[in-house]
C-alpha positions in Angstrom: -70.0 94.6 -143.6 -71.2 98.2 -143.4 -68.4 100.7 -142.5 -70.2 101.6 -139.2 -70.1 97.9 -138.1 -66.6 97.5 -139.3 -65.5 100.4 -137.2 -67.4 99.2 -134.2 -65.9 95.7 -134.5 -62.4 97.0 -134.7 -63.0 99.3 -131.7 -64.4 96.3 -129.7 -61.5 94.0 -130.7 -58.9 96.7 -130.0 -60.4 97.5 -126.6 -60.5 93.8 -125.7 -56.9 93.4 -126.7 -55.8 96.3 -124.7 -57.7 95.0 -121.7 -56.3 91.4 -121.9 -52.8 92.3 -122.8 -51.6 93.3 -119.3 -53.2 90.2 -117.8 -51.7 87.9 -120.3 -48.3 89.5 -119.9 -48.5 89.2 -116.1 -49.6 85.5 -116.4 -46.7 84.8 -118.8 -44.1 86.5 -116.4 -45.5 84.7 -113.4 -45.7 81.3 -115.2 -42.1 81.7 -116.5 -40.9 82.6 -113.0 -42.6 79.7 -111.3 -41.5 77.2 -114.0 -37.8 78.3 -113.5 -38.0 77.9 -109.7 -40.0 74.7 -109.6 -38.9 72.1 -112.0 -41.0 69.0 -112.1 -40.0 66.0 -109.9 -39.9 62.4 -111.3 -43.4 61.0 -110.7 -42.1 57.4 -110.1 -39.8 58.5 -107.2 -41.4 61.6 -105.8 -45.0 60.2 -105.6 -46.5 56.9 -104.3 -48.0 54.4 -106.7 -51.5 55.1 -105.3 -51.4 58.6 -106.8 -51.6 57.1 -110.3 -53.4 53.8 -109.5 -56.7 53.3 -111.4 -57.1 49.6 -110.6 -60.4 50.3 -108.8 -61.7 52.0 -111.9 -60.1 50.0 -114.8 -62.1 52.0 -117.4 -59.9 55.1 -116.5 -56.3 56.0 -116.9 -53.8 58.6 -115.6 -51.9 60.0 -118.7 -49.8 62.5 -116.8 -48.7 63.3 -113.3 -47.1 66.6 -112.1 -45.2 66.9 -108.8 -43.3 70.0 -107.5 -41.3 70.5 -104.4 -39.8 73.2 -102.1 -37.7 73.2 -99.0 -39.1 74.7 -95.7 -37.9 74.9 -92.1 -39.3 72.0 -90.1 -40.1 74.1 -87.1 -42.0 76.5 -89.2 -44.0 73.6 -90.8 -45.1 72.3 -87.4 -45.8 75.9 -86.1 -48.1 76.6 -89.0 -49.8 73.3 -88.7 -50.3 73.8 -85.0 -51.8 77.2 -85.5 -54.6 75.6 -87.6 -55.3 72.8 -85.1 -57.9 73.0 -82.5 -57.4 72.4 -78.7 -58.6 69.2 -77.2 -62.1 70.6 -76.8 -62.1 72.0 -80.3 -62.5 75.6 -79.1 -59.4 77.2 -80.5 -55.7 77.1 -81.2 -53.6 74.6 -79.1 -51.8 75.8 -75.9 -48.1 76.4 -76.3 -45.8 73.5 -75.5 -43.8 73.8 -72.4 -40.4 72.2 -71.4 -42.3 70.4 -68.5 -45.0 68.9 -70.6 -44.0 68.8 -74.3 -46.6 67.7 -76.8 -45.4 65.1 -79.3 -45.3 66.6 -82.8 -47.4 65.1 -85.5 -45.8 63.4 -88.4 -44.3 65.7 -91.0 -46.8 64.3 -93.5 -49.7 65.3 -91.3 -48.2 68.7 -90.5 -47.6 69.5 -94.3 -51.2 68.5 -95.2 -52.6 70.7 -92.5 -50.4 73.7 -93.5 -51.3 73.3 -97.2 -55.0 73.1 -96.6 -54.9 76.6 -95.1 -54.3 78.0 -98.5 -56.4 81.1 -99.0 -56.9 80.1 -102.7 -58.3 76.7 -101.7 -60.5 78.3 -99.1 -62.0 80.5 -101.7 -62.7 77.6 -103.9 -64.4 75.8 -101.0 -66.5 78.8 -100.2 -67.5 79.0 -103.8 -68.3 75.3 -104.1 -70.3 75.3 -100.8 -71.9 78.7 -101.4 -71.0 79.6 -97.9 -68.6 81.9 -96.1 -67.1 78.8 -94.3 -64.3 76.9 -96.0 -65.5 73.6 -94.3 -63.3 70.9 -93.0 -59.6 71.7 -93.4 -58.3 68.6 -91.6 -58.0 70.3 -88.3 -59.7 67.3 -86.6 -57.9 64.7 -88.6 -58.0 63.0 -92.0 -60.2 59.9 -91.7 -60.5 57.9 -94.9 -63.7 58.9 -96.8 -63.8 62.3 -95.1 -64.8 65.3 -97.3 -62.5 68.3 -97.1 -63.1 71.9 -98.0 -66.8 71.5 -98.6 -66.4 68.4 -100.7 -63.7 69.8 -102.9 -61.6 66.7 -101.9 -62.3 63.3 -100.3 -59.6 61.5 -98.3 -58.3 58.3 -99.7 -55.4 57.8 -97.4 -54.7 59.2 -94.0 -51.3 60.9 -93.5 -48.7 59.1 -91.4 -44.9 58.8 -91.3 -43.9 57.6 -94.7 -47.4 57.8 -96.1 -48.6 61.2 -97.3 -52.2 62.4 -97.4 -53.9 61.3 -100.6 -57.2 62.8 -101.8 -59.4 62.6 -104.8 -61.6 65.1 -106.6 -64.3 64.7 -109.2 -65.2 67.0 -112.1 -68.8 68.0 -112.7 -70.4 65.1 -114.5 -72.4 67.3 -116.9 -69.3 69.1 -118.1 -67.3 65.8 -118.7 -70.2 64.3 -120.5 -70.6 67.3 -122.8 -67.0 67.3 -123.9 -67.2 63.5 -124.3 -70.1 63.9 -126.7 -68.4 66.5 -128.9 -65.1 64.6 -128.8 -66.9 61.6 -130.3 -67.7 63.7 -133.4 -64.3 65.2 -133.9 -63.5 67.7 -131.1 -59.8 67.2 -130.4 -60.0 67.4 -126.7 -61.8 66.0 -123.7 -62.2 66.9 -120.0 -60.8 64.9 -117.2 -63.2 63.0 -115.0 -61.3 64.1 -111.9 -58.0 63.4 -110.3 -55.9 63.0 -107.1 -53.5 65.1 -105.0 -50.8 64.0 -102.7 -48.7 65.9 -100.1 -45.4 64.1 -99.8 -42.4 64.9 -97.5 -38.7 64.1 -97.8 -36.1 63.6 -95.2 -35.0 66.2 -92.7 -31.7 67.9 -93.7 -28.9 68.8 -91.4 -29.9 72.4 -91.8 -33.3 71.8 -90.2 -35.3 72.0 -93.5 -37.3 69.4 -95.2 -38.5 68.9 -98.8 -42.3 69.2 -99.1 -44.2 68.2 -102.3 -47.4 68.8 -104.0 -48.5 66.2 -106.5 -51.3 66.3 -109.0 -52.7 63.5 -111.3 -55.6 63.7 -113.7 -57.8 60.7 -114.5 -59.6 60.3 -117.9 -62.1 57.7 -119.1 -60.7 55.4 -121.7 -62.5 55.4 -125.1 -62.0 52.4 -127.3 -62.3 54.4 -130.5 -59.3 56.6 -129.6 -56.8 53.7 -129.2 -53.3 54.9 -128.1 -54.1 58.5 -128.8 -56.6 59.1 -126.0 -57.8 62.7 -125.9 -57.1 65.0 -123.0 -57.4 68.7 -122.2 -55.2 70.9 -124.6 -51.6 71.7 -123.6 -52.3 75.3 -122.6 -54.9 74.1 -120.1 -52.3 71.5 -118.8 -49.9 74.3 -118.4 -52.3 76.5 -116.5 -53.0 73.6 -114.1 -49.3 73.1 -113.6 -48.7 76.8 -113.0 -51.6 77.0 -110.5 -50.1 73.9 -108.6 -46.7 75.7 -108.5 -48.4 78.9 -107.3 -50.2 77.1 -104.5 -46.9 75.4 -103.4 -45.0 78.6 -103.6 -47.6 80.5 -101.5 -47.7 77.8 -98.8 -43.9 77.5 -98.7 -43.7 81.2 -98.2 -46.3 81.0 -95.4 -44.2 78.2 -93.6 -41.0 80.3 -93.9 -42.7 83.4 -92.5 -44.1 81.3 -89.6 -40.6 80.0 -88.9 -39.3 83.5 -88.6 -42.1 84.5 -86.2 -41.8 81.3 -84.2 -38.0 81.1 -84.2 -37.7 80.6 -80.5 -40.3 77.8 -80.4 -38.8 74.3 -79.7 -40.3 71.5 -81.7 -39.9 67.8 -81.1 -39.1 66.3 -84.4 -40.7 62.9 -85.3 -38.1 60.1 -85.6 -38.2 58.4 -89.0 -37.4 54.7 -89.2 
């Protein structure tokens, strides 16, 4: 290589390293902090079987499931969910409850789903997907089965109710999945997932007025006969990035609930009775 090109290459590489180094350091610090504060929950007890079920698509499997949890004030959870709900005529936020005419609170599962889907990051994804300034349906009018949410980012598989968290699915772009499948057949060590499912579970209300809320993620892959037991997936660093993003979404929403609880500390909320 000529000296001039060698010098130019070193300059470009050095500049790139200096540019990326702060971002990589920040990512590492953020990831390490989130992983320390949000250890994974056991998938078999913290999630429902439907999260991992592929019986409707037997040609696919779910090789891994990630679930994380946080504790939030119940009254803050209901307050944040109510702030995102329309009035009976769909024109704006609901009227405040009064002692004379209390409004029954929705199930905790419904409230947590509504609160989570107000995530600014998810709204940004929805606007990007829909190529519009509107985030689309965020569940403010309910979660009917088959209903698309956030401009088609998610599709409802199960409506939230007491004891049954909201379950949605998402699909990866078919062209991207097919491309990685083709190169995987000729030796590329990884493949892209076909899609996945998310679930927003809720635990029991504690004596301190807080409740455990969970965010679950499961990726689904096509099964290839030639790969046997060692079915290819995305590389480990990509899995970690997905996990860190899930923790970050949960952390941001948990903070929002706590802040709402502080602002709405004097609001009285009727808690749903669990069987």
